[in-house]
C-alpha positions in Angstrom: -26.6 -5.2 22.5 -28.9 -2.0 23.6 -28.0 1.2 21.2 -27.0 4.5 22.2 -30.4 6.0 22.2 -31.4 4.2 25.7 -30.1 7.1 27.6 -30.3 6.8 31.6 -32.3 9.4 33.5 -30.4 10.0 36.5 -28.7 13.3 36.8 -26.3 14.9 38.9 -27.1 15.8 42.5 -25.2 18.8 42.5 -25.9 22.0 40.6 -23.8 22.8 37.6 -21.7 25.4 39.5 -20.5 23.2 42.2 -19.6 20.9 39.5 -17.5 23.6 37.6 -16.0 24.7 41.1 -15.1 21.2 41.2 -12.8 21.3 38.0 -11.6 24.4 39.5 -10.4 22.4 42.3 -8.8 19.8 39.9 -7.2 21.8 37.8 -5.7 24.7 40.3 -2.0 25.3 40.6 -1.9 23.5 44.2 -5.6 21.8 43.1 -5.8 17.9 43.4 -4.5 17.1 39.8 -0.9 18.6 40.8 -1.1 16.4 44.0 -1.7 13.4 41.9 0.7 14.3 38.9 3.5 16.3 40.2 4.5 17.8 36.4 1.5 19.2 36.4 2.0 22.8 35.2 -1.7 24.4 35.6 -3.2 26.4 32.3 -6.2 28.5 32.1 -7.2 27.3 28.7 -7.3 23.8 29.6 -9.8 24.5 32.9 -12.2 26.6 30.5 -12.1 23.7 28.0 -12.7 21.1 30.3 -15.7 22.9 31.5 -17.1 24.1 28.0 -17.2 20.0 27.6 -18.9 19.4 30.9 -21.5 22.0 30.0 -22.1 20.3 26.6 -22.4 17.0 28.0 -25.3 18.2 30.6 -26.7 20.3 28.3 -26.9 17.1 25.7 -25.2 19.3 22.9 -23.0 19.0 20.2 -19.7 20.6 20.4 -16.3 21.8 18.4 -13.2 22.6 20.2 -10.0 23.4 18.9 -7.3 23.0 21.5 -3.5 22.9 19.9 -1.0 21.2 21.0 0.3 22.2 24.8 -3.3 22.8 26.0 -3.7 19.8 28.1 -6.8 18.9 25.7 -6.6 14.9 26.8 -7.3 15.5 30.5 -9.6 18.5 29.7 -12.0 16.2 28.3 -11.1 13.0 30.4 -12.0 15.0 33.7 -15.2 16.6 32.6 -16.0 12.9 30.8 -15.3 11.5 34.4 -17.5 13.7 36.3 -20.1 13.4 33.9 -20.4 9.7 33.8 -20.0 9.8 37.8 -22.6 12.1 38.7 -25.3 10.8 36.0 -24.6 6.9 35.8 -24.1 7.4 31.7 -21.5 6.0 29.6 -19.3 8.4 27.7 -17.7 7.0 24.7 -13.8 8.5 23.5 -13.3 7.7 20.2 -9.8 8.2 18.7 -7.8 7.9 15.4 -4.7 6.6 16.3 -3.1 3.7 18.3 -0.6 6.2 20.2 -3.3 8.1 21.3 -5.4 5.3 22.7 -2.1 4.1 24.8 -1.9 7.4 25.9 -5.0 7.3 27.4 -5.4 3.8 28.9 -1.5 3.6 29.9 -0.9 7.2 31.2 -3.9 9.6 31.7 -6.7 7.6 32.9 -4.9 6.0 35.8 -4.3 9.5 37.0 -8.0 10.8 36.3 -8.9 7.7 38.2 -7.1 8.7 41.3 -8.3 12.2 40.9 -11.8 11.1 41.0 -11.3 8.9 43.9 -9.9 12.2 46.0 -12.9 14.1 44.7 -15.0 11.4 46.9 -16.3 9.4 44.2 -16.6 5.6 44.2 -15.3 2.9 41.6 -14.5 4.7 38.5 -14.4 2.0 36.0 -12.7 2.7 32.1 -12.0 0.3 29.5 -10.5 0.0 25.9 -12.7 -1.4 23.7 -11.0 -3.5 20.9 -12.1 -5.3 17.2 -12.8 -9.0 17.4 -9.4 -9.6 15.5 -7.3 -8.1 18.6 -8.1 -11.0 20.7 -7.2 -14.7 20.4 -10.2 -17.0 19.4 -9.3 -20.0 21.7 -11.2 -22.4 19.5 -9.1 -21.4 16.2 -6.1 -21.1 18.2 -7.1 -25.0 19.1 -7.5 -26.3 15.7 -3.9 -24.5 14.8 -2.3 -26.4 17.8 -3.6 -29.7 16.3 -2.3 -28.6 12.6 0.9 -27.6 13.6 2.0 -29.7 16.6 1.0 -33.0 14.5 4.0 -31.7 11.9 7.5 -32.2 13.7 8.9 -29.8 11.0 6.3 -27.3 10.7 8.0 -23.8 10.6 5.0 -22.3 13.2 5.8 -25.1 15.5 7.7 -23.1 18.3 5.8 -20.0 18.2 2.6 -22.1 18.5 4.0 -24.2 21.1 4.9 -21.0 23.5 1.4 -20.2 22.9 -0.2 -23.2 24.0 1.9 -23.0 27.0 1.4 -19.4 27.9 -2.7 -19.0 27.1 -4.0 -20.1 30.4 -2.1 -17.4 32.1 -3.5 -14.5 29.6 -5.9 -12.5 31.3 -7.2 -10.4 28.0 -5.8 -12.7 25.6 -4.6 -9.5 23.3 -1.5 -9.6 21.4 0.5 -7.1 23.2 0.2 -9.2 26.6 2.2 -12.4 25.1 5.8 -12.1 26.3 7.1 -13.0 23.0 6.6 -12.0 19.0 3.8 -13.7 17.6 4.4 -13.0 13.9 0.8 -11.6 11.9 0.4 -14.8 9.7 0.5 -16.7 12.5 -1.9 -14.2 14.6 -4.6 -14.2 11.2 -5.0 -17.9 12.2 -5.9 -17.4 15.8 -7.3 -13.9 16.1 -11.0 -13.4 16.4 -13.0 -13.3 13.1 -16.7 -12.3 12.6 -17.3 -14.7 10.0 -15.9 -17.7 11.6 -17.0 -16.9 15.4 -19.5 -19.8 16.7 -20.5 -17.3 19.3 -22.7 -19.2 22.3 -22.0 -22.7 20.2 -18.5 -22.6 20.6 -17.0 -25.1 23.2 -14.8 -22.3 24.8 -17.8 -19.7 25.1 -17.3 -19.4 29.0 -13.8 -18.8 28.3 -13.9 -16.4 25.2 -11.3 -13.3 25.5 -13.9 -11.4 23.2 -17.2 -12.1 25.3 -15.4 -11.6 28.3 -13.7 -8.3 27.2 -17.3 -6.7 26.1 -18.9 -7.9 29.7 -16.5 -5.8 30.7 -16.8 -3.1 28.5 -20.8 -3.2 29.7 -19.7 -2.2 33.5 -17.7 1.0 32.3 -18.3 4.5 32.9 -15.9 5.5 30.6 -15.2 3.5 27.0 -12.1 4.1 24.9 -12.3 2.8 20.8 -11.1 4.1 17.6 -13.1 5.5 14.9 -13.2 2.4 12.8 -14.9 0.3 15.9 -17.5 3.6 16.2 -18.4 3.1 12.8 -18.2 -0.7 12.9 -21.1 -0.6 15.9 -23.2 2.0 13.6 -23.1 -0.1 10.6 -24.1 -3.3 12.5 -26.8 -1.6 14.6 -28.2 -0.1 11.3 -28.4 -3.4 9.7 -30.5 -4.7 12.7 -27.7 -6.9 14.5 -26.6 -6.3 17.9 -23.4 -3.8 17.2 -19.8 -4.3 18.4 -20.4 -1.5 21.4 -22.3 -1.5 24.9 -24.8 1.4 25.4 -23.0 4.6 25.6 -24.8 8.2 26.1 -22.5 10.4 24.2 -19.4 10.5 22.3 -16.1 12.5 22.5 -14.0 12.0 19.1 -10.6 13.1 19.9 -8.4 13.5 16.5 -11.9 15.2 15.2 -10.5 16.0 12.1 -10.0 12.9 10.8 -13.7 11.5 11.5 -14.8 12.0 7.9 -11.6 10.3 6.5 -12.3 7.5 8.8 -16.2 7.5 7.9 -15.1 7.1 4.3 -13.0 4.2 4.6 -15.0 2.1 6.7 -17.9 2.3 4.6 -15.4 1.6 1.2 -16.7 -0.6 -1.7 -13.9 -2.5 -3.4 -13.6 -5.6 -5.8 -10.5 -7.2 -7.4 -9.1 -10.3 -8.5 -6.8 -10.9 -5.7 -10.0 -10.7 -3.2 -11.8 -13.3 -5.5 -8.5 -15.4 -5.2 -8.6 -14.9 -1.3 -12.1 -15.6 -1.0 -11.4 -19.0 -2.8 -8.4 -19.7 -0.8 -10.2 -19.8 2.5 -12.8 -22.3 1.1 -10.0 -24.5 -0.5 -8.4 -24.4 3.1 -11.2 -24.9 4.9 -10.3 -21.8 7.3 -13.4 -21.2 9.0 -14.2 -23.8 11.5 -17.6 -24.5 10.3 -16.5 -25.4 6.8 -14.4 -28.7 8.2 -18.2 -30.6 8.6 -19.6 -29.5 5.5 -17.3 -29.0 2.6 -15.4 -32.3 2.2 -12.7 -32.6 -1.0 -15.6 -33.2 -3.6 -17.8 -30.2 -2.5 -14.3 -28.0 -2.6 -13.8 -29.4 -6.1 -17.5 -28.4 -7.1 -17.3 -25.0 -5.8 -13.8 -24.3 -7.5 -14.9 -25.4 -11.1 -18.3 -23.1 -10.2 -15.8 -20.3 -9.3 -13.9 -20.7 -12.6 -16.5 -19.0 -14.4 -16.6 -16.2 -12.4 -13.1 -15.8 -11.9 -12.9 -15.8 -15.8 -15.5 -13.1 -16.3 -14.3 -10.8 -13.8 -10.6 -11.3 -15.5 -12.2 -10.1 -18.6 -13.8 -7.2 -17.3 -10.8 -6.0 -15.5 -8.5 -6.6 -18.6 -11.3 -4.1 -20.2 -10.7 -1.6 -17.3 -7.0 -2.3 -18.0 -6.8 -1.4 -21.6 -9.4 1.3 -20.7 -6.9 2.8 -18.5 -3.9 2.1 -21.0 -5.5 4.1 -23.4 -6.2 7.3 -21.3 -2.6 7.2 -20.3 -1.4 6.8 -23.7 -3.4 9.5 -24.7 -1.8 12.0 -22.1 1.9 10.3 -22.8 2.3 8.4 -20.0 3.4 4.6 -20.1 1.0 2.0 -19.4 2.9 0.7 -16.5 2.9 4.0 -14.5 0.5 3.7 -11.4 -2.9 5.6 -11.9 -6.0 6.5 -10.4 -8.9 7.3 -12.3 -12.0 8.6 -11.6 -15.1 7.3 -12.9 -17.3 9.9 -13.7 -19.8 7.8 -16.2 -20.5 4.5 -16.3 -17.7 2.1 -17.9 -18.3 0.2 -21.1 -17.7 -3.1 -19.0 -19.4 -6.0 -21.4 -19.3 -9.1 -19.2 -22.2 -10.8 -17.0 -20.9 -11.7 -13.4 -24.5 -12.4 -12.5 -25.0 -15.6 -13.7 -21.9 -17.2 -12.5 -22.6 -15.7 -9.0 -26.5 -17.3 -9.2 -24.8 -20.9 -10.4 -22.4 -20.7 -7.0 -25.5 -19.4 -4.9 -28.2 -22.2 -6.1 -24.9 -24.8 -5.6 -24.5 -23.6 -1.8 -27.9 -23.5 -1.0 -28.4 -27.2 -1.9 -25.3 -27.6 0.3 -26.9 -25.8 3.4 -30.2 -27.9 2.9 -28.2 -31.4 3.1 -25.0 -30.8 5.5 -25.9 -27.6 7.6 -27.9 -28.8 10.4 -26.1 -26.6 12.8 -26.7 -22.9 13.5 -22.9 -22.3 13.3 -22.8 -23.9 9.9 -26.0 -22.1 8.8 -24.7 -19.0 9.9 -21.2 -19.6 8.2 -22.4 -20.3 4.9 -25.0 -17.4 4.8 -22.2 -15.3 5.3 -20.2 -16.8 2.8 -22.8 -16.5 0.1 -23.3 -12.9 1.2 -19.7 -12.2 0.6 -20.0 -13.6 -2.7 -22.9 -11.9 -3.8 -20.5 -8.7 -2.6 -18.6 -9.2 -5.5 -21.0 -8.9 -8.2 -22.6 -6.2 -6.3 -19.6 -4.2 -5.9 -18.3 -4.6 -9.4 -21.8 -3.1 -10.7 -21.8 -0.5 -7.9 -18.5 0.6 -9.0 -17.8 0.7 -12.8 -21.7 1.8 -13.3 -21.0 4.8 -10.8 -24.0 3.9 -8.9 -24.9 5.6 -5.2 -25.4 8.9 -6.9 -23.2 12.0 -6.0 -22.5 11.2 -2.6 -20.2 8.5 -3.8 -16.5 8.8 -5.2 -15.8 5.8 -7.5 -12.4 5.2 -9.1 -10.2 2.7 -10.8 -6.6 2.0 -9.3 -3.6 0.2 -11.5 -0.6 -0.7 -9.6 1.7 -2.4 -11.9 4.2 -4.7 -10.1 8.1 -3.4 -10.1 9.1 -5.8 -12.4 6.2 -5.6 -15.0 6.5 -5.4 -18.5 3.8 -4.4 -21.1 2.9 -7.7 -22.5 1.9 -9.3 -18.6 -1.4 -9.5 -18.2 -2.9 -6.5 -16.3 -6.3 -7.5 -14.9 -4.9 -8.5 -11.6 -3.0 -5.0 -11.3 -6.8 -3.4 -11.0 -8.5 -2.4 -8.3 -12.3 -0.8 -8.3 -13.1 1.2 -5.6 -16.4 3.6 -4.0 -16.2 5.7 -1.0 -18.9 7.5 0.4 -18.3 11.2 0.6 -21.4 12.6 2.5 -21.1 12.0 6.0 -24.3 13.4 7.0 -26.4 11.2 4.8 -25.2 8.5 7.6 -24.5 10.4 10.4 -27.8 12.4 10.8 -29.9 9.7 12.8 -26.8 9.4 14.9 -26.4 13.0 15.8 -30.1 13.1 16.8 -29.6 10.5 19.1 -26.3 11.0 21.0 -24.5 14.3 21.7 -21.2 14.7 20.3 -17.9 16.4 20.9 -15.3 16.7 18.5 -12.0 18.2 19.4 -8.6 18.4 17.5 -5.5 20.8 17.6 -6.9 21.5 14.2 -10.7 21.9 13.9 -11.2 25.6 13.3 -10.4 27.7 9.9 -10.4 31.7 10.3 -11.9 31.2 13.9 -14.8 29.6 13.1 -15.6 25.4 12.6 -18.1 26.2 9.7 -16.3 24.1 7.0 -15.9 20.9 9.3 -19.9 21.3 10.6 -20.9 20.9 7.0 -18.7 18.3 5.9 -19.8 16.1 9.4 -23.5 17.3 8.8 -24.1 19.4 12.2 -26.5 22.4 11.8 -26.3 23.3 15.4 -23.5 22.9 17.6 -21.5 24.8 20.9 -18.0 26.1 20.0 -15.0 26.7 21.7 -11.2 27.5 20.9 -8.5 27.4 23.5 -5.8 29.9 23.3 -2.3 29.1 22.9 0.0 28.8 25.7 3.1 29.0 23.7 4.8 32.6 23.3 5.5 32.3 19.8 6.4 35.7 19.4 9.4 34.9 21.3 10.1 31.5 20.5 9.3 30.8 16.9 10.4 33.2 13.8 8.0 32.6 10.3 10.1 33.4 7.1 7.9 33.3 3.9 9.9 33.2 0.3 8.8 36.2 -1.5 10.3 35.6 -4.9 9.2 31.9 -5.2 8.5 30.4 -8.9 5.4 29.2 -9.6 5.3 25.4 -8.6 3.6 24.4 -11.6 7.1 25.2 -13.2 8.6 22.2 -11.7 12.2 22.0 -13.1 12.6 26.1 -11.8 10.7 25.2 -8.9 13.0 22.2 -7.9 16.1 24.3 -8.3 14.6 26.7 -6.1 14.3 24.3 -3.0 17.1 23.0 -3.4 19.0 26.0 -3.0 16.7 27.3 -0.3 16.8 24.4 1.9 20.8 24.1 1.2 21.0 27.6 2.6 18.4 26.5 5.7 20.7 23.4 6.4 23.8 25.5 6.8 22.4 27.1 9.4 20.5 24.3 11.2 22.9 21.6 10.8 20.4 18.9 10.8 17.2 19.0 13.3 14.8 19.9 10.0 11.4 18.4 9.1 10.8 19.5 5.2 7.3 18.6 4.3 5.9 17.9 0.6 2.8 17.6 -1.0 3.6 14.7 -3.2 6.3 11.5 -3.1 7.3 12.6 -6.8 8.3 16.3 -5.8 10.0 15.0 -2.4 11.9 12.4 -4.4 13.3 15.0 -7.1 14.3 17.6 -4.8 15.8 14.8 -2.2 17.9 13.1 -5.2 19.1 16.9 -6.4 20.3 17.7 -2.4 21.8 14.6 -1.7 25.3 15.8 -3.0 25.4 18.8 -0.6 24.1 17.0 2.4 26.7 14.5 2.1 29.1 17.7 1.7 27.9 19.2 4.8 27.8 15.9 6.9 24.0 15.7 7.2 22.2 12.7 7.0 19.1 12.7 4.6 16.0 10.6 5.4 13.6 10.4 2.5 10.0 9.4 3.1 9.5 7.3 0.2 6.4 5.1 -0.4 7.0 1.9 1.3 9.3 3.4 3.7 8.8 2.6 7.4 7.6 5.8 8.9 8.5 4.8 12.6 11.9 3.6 11.4 12.4 7.5 10.1 11.6 9.5 12.9 13.8 7.3 15.1 16.8 7.9 13.1 16.1 10.9 13.2 15.8 11.5 16.8 19.2 9.8 17.1 21.1 12.1 14.8 20.7 15.6 15.2 22.6 16.5 12.1 19.7 14.8 9.8 17.1 16.2 7.7 13.8 14.6 7.3 11.8 14.6 3.8 8.2 13.9 4.8 4.9 13.7 2.7 1.3 13.3 3.9 1.1 11.4 6.9 4.3 13.6 8.6 2.3 16.6 8.7 0.5 15.4 12.0 0.9 13.0 14.5 4.5 13.2 15.0 6.1 14.7 18.4 9.4 15.9 18.6 9.8 18.5 21.0 13.1 20.7 22.3 16.2 19.7 20.6 14.8 17.0 18.3 13.2 19.6 16.0 14.4 23.3 15.0 13.0 24.0 11.7 10.1 23.1 10.0 9.9 23.9 6.1 6.6 24.0 4.3 7.9 23.2 0.5 4.4 24.0 -1.1 0.6 24.9 0.3 -0.6 22.0 1.0 -3.7 21.8 -1.5 -5.1 18.4 -2.6 -4.4 17.3 -5.9 -7.9 18.6 -7.9 -7.4 15.4 -10.5 -7.6 12.7 -7.5 -10.8 11.3 -7.5 -11.9 12.0 -3.8 -11.4 15.3 -4.8 -13.0 15.7 -7.6 -16.1 14.0 -6.1 -16.0 16.4 -3.0 -15.9 19.1 -5.0 -18.4 18.0 -7.8 -21.1 17.4 -5.0 -20.7 20.7 -3.5 -20.8 22.4 -6.8 -23.9 20.8 -7.2 -25.4 21.9 -4.4 -25.1 25.2 -4.7 -21.1 26.0 -3.3 -17.9 26.5 -4.7 -15.4 23.5 -4.5 -12.6 25.8 -4.1 -13.5 28.1 -1.7 -15.9 25.4 0.3 -13.5 22.3 0.7 -9.8 23.0 -1.6 -9.1 25.8 0.9 -10.3 25.1 4.0 -9.0 21.6 4.0 -5.5 22.9 2.9 -5.2 25.5 5.7 -6.5 22.7 8.2 -3.4 20.6 6.9 -0.9 24.1 7.2 -1.7 24.1 10.6 -1.1 20.7 11.1 2.2 21.1 9.7 3.1 24.4 11.1 2.2 22.6 14.6 5.1 20.0 14.4 7.6 22.8 15.5 6.4 24.0 18.9 5.5 21.5 21.2 6.4 22.6 24.8 6.8 26.1 26.0 10.6 25.8 26.1 11.0 24.8 22.6 12.7 27.5 20.0 12.8 27.1 16.0 11.7 28.2 12.7 9.1 28.1 10.3 9.8 28.1 6.6 7.5 28.6 3.7 8.9 28.3 0.4 5.7 28.9 -1.7 4.9 33.0 -2.6 1.1 32.5 -3.4 0.6 32.7 0.4 1.7 36.4 -0.5 0.7 36.7 -4.0 -2.8 35.3 -4.3 -5.9 36.8 -2.8 -6.5 33.2 -0.8 -3.0 33.4 1.0 -4.5 35.7 3.7 -6.8 33.1 4.8 -3.5 30.8 5.1 -1.8 33.7 7.2 -4.6 34.3 9.1 -4.9 30.7 10.6 -0.9 30.5 11.3 0.6 31.0 14.7 1.4 34.7 15.6 5.5 34.2 15.3 7.4 36.7 14.6 8.0 37.6 10.4 11.7 37.7 9.9 14.5 36.8 7.1 16.0 33.5 6.3 19.5 34.7 7.8 17.7 35.3 11.2 17.2 31.6 11.6 20.4 31.0 13.5 19.3 32.9 16.4 16.4 30.5 16.8 18.2 27.1 16.1 21.2 28.0 18.3 21.4 26.0 21.7 20.9 29.3 23.6 
């Protein structure tokens, strides 16, 4: 497919003044949008944001924009993007970080935009949702599963697979949510599209392929919606000389733009572990990829298994050495070797194992099989990809344990013992070696030169500018826009800051302070309170200490512990007004609890990253090597953005009221505290006893 650099030449026939006036007609108090969407309320900030986005698109300039809750940023950028696409014939790609936002755009917002464009006098406006291959059923893989499962009278999947086989011809898109019954993930993994098991044009179902049909639809769209990970997958494939996932596009709008750097690092992550190797061997033994059925017979599978055994033994030896290395480090710090740990690799590790020779023997054997048995293109492609995956195991092991890639990468080890583990258990399978790139600009620079990019989020700026995010993402020149809030914080929100909080490093004293303070808050709020923590450990200890008191008050205490279902906790909190929810990391953003659902947000601690975590250490080290200051240039601004996200949970509509309580006095006593304060919403400062007036039902 074509890359994003091939820009269509058509420009708008209308002067810019007319296009901006058209946006005014759309967003006016009795304008086109209000005709289509009766609940619409005009906001000056929304119209100005939409104009700025339209200007940046036509000028082909990068843009950073911050627009908090209530601004209506989705309609702002969608209206600008639709006008631009229809006027120029160019394609706009909208990228989001989360599935709920994608669903909102596709199911609620874009149908409204389509009707608005029609009333503006435009012809057809096409928009499509682009998903990864694994979200679509592969008809060929489904046929194989049907043949296998229905041949066994007592197969546990029999009824579900039979239902799928009966419904498949009615399916228009072949996506999981289209089926009117539940499909378990273990079944979907057998029938979903798989890049390594794709027959492309050689598939007997190519003409009816859901994935190919989806891509044809994408190529006809004026506006594409995707997620950040799919955008990076597309960039990666095109950078490697392949056709890519997405069709040509001319500009990108990253909503939830503050998550782009994190998505970048996760997508390009490299990792290796024994379970990964065992999973790969399981694919071979079960011949789970279609091309393997004609190439790997029982004898070949046995011989591959025998060749895999020395590789597994070498890797197990290497991971055992890594486990011993971690255990020694833990014992020196007074920790049990059974404690989960993340340890940064700051210099090459003394791992004395040779994985190259076993891998070479496997590759030589597979090359022989390729020459003897792979006559079809799909078989040649399949075995080439398999050899690549096997070689990647050795490359990743060396890359991570030897700290390769330079300062632009973070390398670390993770140890996660099972809950019933004992000190005498073999520990090699508990270890995972990981590396992530931390310098997005190294990869993204070429992309920025070809495509104008808009980054938009409710939290992008610190201290009124975008310097922090621009440096992290590698954009030297850009337009900027910060939308004012439509909310009256001075009237509707109270800000309380604990002035005498103990130092959080004195943990026992600090937990006692939190328990007493949260108890006082709950005595006034009687629930509807979200308490945000920066670590699961502090959350659990505080929750356990508070539990007898909440029980006495008749308030349900919901704790977000590792492994807990986030959605279930939120629904329980919504269902019971007399509940308090203790949330960690993911609860600082992405939850919407308007009106009476939430009346008080408590920040237990300034949300600084743990400076001992590998990613944090690596990022600060890189900044300092480039002449910056790790705390000033990364730790502080990232904490400010997270604070803005957490505080932003409270006021979600113009009618909302409530209180924000910050239980960390460093915001007042430390010099950097002023930076936090200037980034908080302009709520009225007051005392704890005033909370009652802001959480009552008045």
